[in-house]
N, C-alpha and C positions, 0 to 999 in steps of 0.2 A: 600298463597301458602301452599299446604298440606305438613305436616311434617311426615316423617317416622322415628321412633326411631329404632336404631340398637344397639344390645348388645355389639358388638366389635367396637371400634373406628377405622374408616377407616384410612389407612396409611396416606393419604393426607388431612385428616380433618383439617380445619382451626380453630384456637382458638378463643373463645369468652371470654374476660376478664370481669368479673363482678366488677363494680367500685362503691363503696359506698361513704358515705359522707366524708371519709378520703381522697378521691381523688386517684391519681395514685401512691401514695407512696407504695413501696413494691412490685409493679407488675414487672415481668421480661420483661420489654419492652426495645427495642433498643432506642438509643438516637434519631433516626429518628422518631420512633413512638411517643415518648414523645413530641418531637417538634411539630409533626402534631397535637396531641391532644391539646397542648397549643395554637397553632395557630388557632384552631377551637373553642377555648373557652370551651373545654369539661372538666367538673369537677365532673362527676358522677351523674348529676341530673336524677331523676327517669324517666325511660322510653325512654331516648335518646340513639340512636345507632350511633356510628361513625365507619365507615370502615377504616381500616389501610392500607396504600399503601405499596406495595412490589416492587420487581424489575420488570422493563419493563412494568409498568402499571398494574401488577397483584395485587390482594388483598391478604394481608398478615394475615388478621384476623379482629377482630372487638372489640370495647369497648361497653359495655352496662351499663347504669347507673341504679343503684338500690336505689339511694338516701339513706335514713336512714334504708332501709331494711325492712320496715313494711309489704309490700305486695309482695308475691312471684308470684302471677298470672300475674303481670305486665310483666313477662318474655315472655308472649305470644306475645308481640310486635315483638320479633325476627322472628316469623314465616313470617311476612310480610316485615320486614326491611332488612333481609339478602338475598343476591342473591343465586340462585340455587347452590348447591354443598354440600360438606360434612363438618360438623362442630362438635365441641365439646366444652364443658365448660373447659376453662383452669384455672378457679378459682373454689373453692369448692362451690357448690350450696347449700344454706340453704334450708332445706326441699326438698330433691331431687325428691321425688315423685311428689310434687306439682309443682316444676319447670318443670319437664318433661311433666306433664299434661298440664301446661300452654302453652307449645310449641305446643302440638298437638291441643288443643282447639283453639289456635290463628290461626291455619292454616285451619280452617273449611271454606268450600265454598259450597253453595247450588247450585247444578249443574243440577237439574231436568229439567229446562226449557232453557238450552242452555248456561248458564254462564260457561266459561272455568275455569277449576280448577287451571290452572297455572302449573308451574314446581314444581317438588317435592324437598323439602329440606330434606336432611338426617342428623340426629343429633344423636350422640352417647348418649346412655342412661347415665344420670349422675350417678356417683359412689354412691351406696347406694340406688338407686331407684329400686322399684319392677315393672318391665316392664309389667308383667301380670296384676297386679292390675291397673296400669295406663291405660292399654288397655281396661279393663272392664269398668272403669269409663268413659273413652272417648267414647266408643261405646254407653253407655247409654245416654250420653249428646247429641251425634250426632243423635241418634234416636229421641230424643225430638225435636231437632232443625229441623230435616227433616219433622217431622209430623206437627209441628206448621207452618212452612214456606209454606207448600203445601196449595194452595187455595181450597176452598170448592168444586169447580167443580171436583176436584180430591181427596177430603178428606171429603166426606160426611159420614153419618153413615155406609154405606156399606163398604167404603174404610177403615174407622177406625176399623171396625170389622176385615177386612182382615189383617190389620197391627197387630192386636192382635193375629190372627190365625198364622201369619208368625212367630211372636216371640214365641208363644207357641210351634210350631213345631220345632223351633231351639233348644228348651230346653226340649223336650218331656213332656210338660205340658198338662194337660187336659183342654179343653175349651168347654163351652156350651153357647148357645145364646137363650134368650127368646125374641121373635120378634112380633111386631104388636099387634093384638087383644089377643094373648096369654098372653101379659102382664096383661090384665084384668083378665083372667082366673087364673093367678098365683099370683094375688094380688099385682100388681105394678101400681096402678091407676094414680099416679102423673107423672111417667115417660111416660105413655101412653098419658095423657092429654097434656103434653108439646109438644110431638113430633108428634101427630096425624095429624096435618095440612100439614106436609111435604109429598112430593112424595116418600121420603125414609122413610120406616117404623121405628118408634122408637124401641129401643132394649136395653136389658141388657146383657152385655158380662161378663162372669164369668170364670176366669182362676184359676186353682188349680195346685199346684206343690209342691213337697217335701214329705218327710215321713209323714204318717198320725199321728204318735205319737209325732212329733216334735212340739215345741211351735208355736201357730198360729199367723201369722202376716197378717193382711188384709189391702189392699190399695184400696181406693175408689177415682176415678177420674172423675171430671165433663167433659162429652163429648158432649158439645153443639157445633156441627160442624159449625153452623152459627146461629147468633142471630139477627133477625130483630127487636127484642123487642116485637114481636107478635103484637096484636091489639094496645098495647101502643107502637107504632112504634118509633124506634130511628130516629133521623135526619140522613141525608146521611153521615155527618161527623162522626157520632157515629158508623156507620157500616163499616168504612174503614178497621178496624183491627179485625173485628168479625170472620175472619177465625181462629183467635187464641183463640176463646172461648172454644176450646177443649184442651187448654193447661194443664188443670189439668189431663185429661186422658193421654195426651202425657207424662207428667212428671211421673205418676205412672207406665206407661209402661217402661220408661227409668230406673226408680228405680228397677222395677221387672227384667229388663235385667241384671242390676248389681248384684242383689241378686242371680239370678239363675246361672249366669256365675261363681260366686264365690262358688257355691254349698253350700250356707249358711244352717245352721242347723235349718231350719224353715219349717213350713207348710204354704206356701204362697198362699194367695187368692187375686185376683185382680178383682174388680167390676167396670165396666164402663157403666153407663147409657149413651147411645149414641143417640142423637136426633138432629133435626134441628128445631129451634123455628121459624116457618113460619106463614104466614097469608093465611087463606082460610076460607071457610064457616063453617068448623068444628073446627076452632081454639078455644082454651079456652079463656074466656073473663074476663075482670075486673068485680068483683062482684060475679063470680062463687064461689061455695064452693066445694072443692075437699076433698074426704076422702083418707087419706094416707094409706100405708101398715100397719102402726102401729095402725091405727084406729083414729088417731087425725084428726079432720076436719080443713081444711085450707081455709080461705077466701082469694080470690085473690084481693089484693089491686093494683097490678101492674103486667102485664104479662111479663114485662122486668126483673122481679126478678124470673126468671124461673130456674136458676141453683140450687138454694137451694131446689126447689121442687123435682127435679130428684135425687139430692144427698140424700134427706130425705128418700126416698124409699130404696135406695141402702144401706144407713147407718143402717136403721132398719133391713134389711136382715143381714148385717154384725154383728150387735149387738146380733142377736139371738143366735150365737154360742160363744159369749163372748171370742174373741181372746185375746191373751196376749198383743197385740199392734194393734191399729186401727188408721190408718192415712187417712185423706181425703185431697185432693188438688183440688183447683178450682180457676179459674179466676173469682172471685165472685163479687167484688164490686169496683167501682171507688173510694169509700170512703177510701179504703186502700191505694190507690195511692195518694190521697190528704194528708193523714196522714203521709205517709212514703216514698212517691215517688216510682219510678218504680224498683229501685235496691234493696229495703229492704222489703221483704215480711213479714207481720205479721203472727204469729202463736198463737193459742189459746189452752190451756189445763189446766185442774185442777190437773194434775199429776205433783207434784213438782219435783220428781226424773227425769221424762222425760224432763221437762222444763230445768232442770240443764244440763242434758246430751246434749240436743239440742244446748244450748247456748255455751257449751264448744266445741262441734264438729263444730259448725258454724265458730268459730274463728280459730280452728285448720286447717280447709280445705278451709278457705276464701270463704265460701258460706253464705252470709249475711242473718240473720234472726233476728227478734225482737219479743219478747213476748208481746202480748196485753192482757188486762184483759177480762175475762168472767164476766162482771160487772152486777151482778144479778139485781140491781134496774132498769136497762134498759129493763129487760125482759117484764115489764108491757107495754112497748111501742108497743109490738106486739099483743095487745089484739084486739079482734073482738067482735062486738055486735051480730053477728049471728053464729059464729063458735068458736072453741076453740082457734084459733090463726089466725093472719093475716100474709101474707108472707112479708109485709113491714110495716114500721112505717109511721106515718102521719107527723112527724116534720122534717124528713130528717137528724137528728143528729145521730152521732156515727153509721153510716151505716155498717161498717165492724164488729163492736162489736155486733150489733143486728142481723146481718146475722149469726154470729157464735152462738149466743144464740138460734136462730131458729133451727140450726142444732143440738145443744146440746139436744133439746127435744126428738130427735130420737135415742139418745145413752144413755141408762139407765143402762145396765148391765156391760159395759166395762169401767173400770177405766182408762186404758191406752189409751186414745183417744187424738188426736191432729188434729186440723183443720188449714190448710195453705191457706191463701188468696193471691195467687201469681199473678204476671203480665204476666209471661212466654214470655217476649219480651225485647230485647235490643232496646231502642229508638235511640241509637247512637252507633257507633263503640266502642268496648272496646278492650283492649289488648288481652283478652282471647276469643273474638268472635265478629263477625260483627253485624251490625244492623239486627234484625230479631228475630226469635224464640229462646227462651233460657230456659235452665234447671235452676230451682230455688229450693233450699232446698233439693234436692235429694242427693247431695253429702254429706251433713251433716247427712241426714237420713241414708244413707248407712253406714256411720261410726258408728252411734248409734246402728244400727241393728247388724253390725258385732261385735261391742263391747259387746252387750247383749247376742247374741246367738251363735256367732262363726261360724265356718265352719264344 
């Protein structure tokens, strides 16, 4: 059920009491409400909602269990558990911004193809919450979810470019696009090679926003709008979620939305290589050797490891102007999911200060991240007998690490670089969002960027 946050508590708003591990003690509940809670075995277990009866069959309020209080995003459950109407927190919300955000995110519904949004729940903004900030973050997350949830017949390279243009227009950003054979003329050969077999031309989307003299922050997002695997074709089961292979691009657009809406003091650049990895007579092949923008030659050990190829050309471009911060995000490897599962994206960086800031922000905003090592001894696994590097290893070990090491070769000038190997998908319903496309890492990144550069 969509949630609307309102600044002033509506006069008839019903109370939601947050119940922790200490139970109902100290809450201003009537004897009837206490008896009802006891009869229903409610003791504040995390995530449980209990509606309280009022006169004549009406609802008098609700109890919501927060358990030991470790996670605030669980509050998003209320978006679906409460009936339509006006509500407010009758108990003090810990981390009010996060509690408010959880409510809004929990009410998300993807409606493009006819699903009904349901009735609107109005909720008074918790005391101490910054409604404008909550709105900016929610808008960015919803943009990510909408883009990832849209199937490729409506979200190919053309439509992904259009989404970038729409976001740019909303914030008066400049946007340019290098498309088709112009990629070869402008020295982006690997983006061209990966996307040339599709009927939608490959392209590089380039967004610029903010004062020219502000610190440079560059975001690079993998925009593979569908991945068949190329000539190393995936099995049918492996293609079912490949509409989300542009999740890196979606996430950097969501983060860009947050940054621009906050009018952050940065010179923001967003680079999205947008392609479809298709099969045709002109598809790139296993065994081909591609020359990258940076001049590094790459032997193709597997055409299904295409994301790192397009990112490499984009990262090489980003690195040329040596930004203060360079972030890339990609649904890059299944190995990351094997290592950490779908909910905990790994990130890689050699910048110790950045790693520390990300770890702190991740916990503060409940946006899980886990640092993984750029383990140099594994770099030799990417060796090639005919080129300077192979795009895959032969033993299959440490796939997420070796993919990050591959990308690292294309970032030489910028010390403040981090790579995020995200899933961009909720495989099951969460309190803060339903099954489907998901923003990962960008709320933590927004906090780091705001802390570093301000508004």
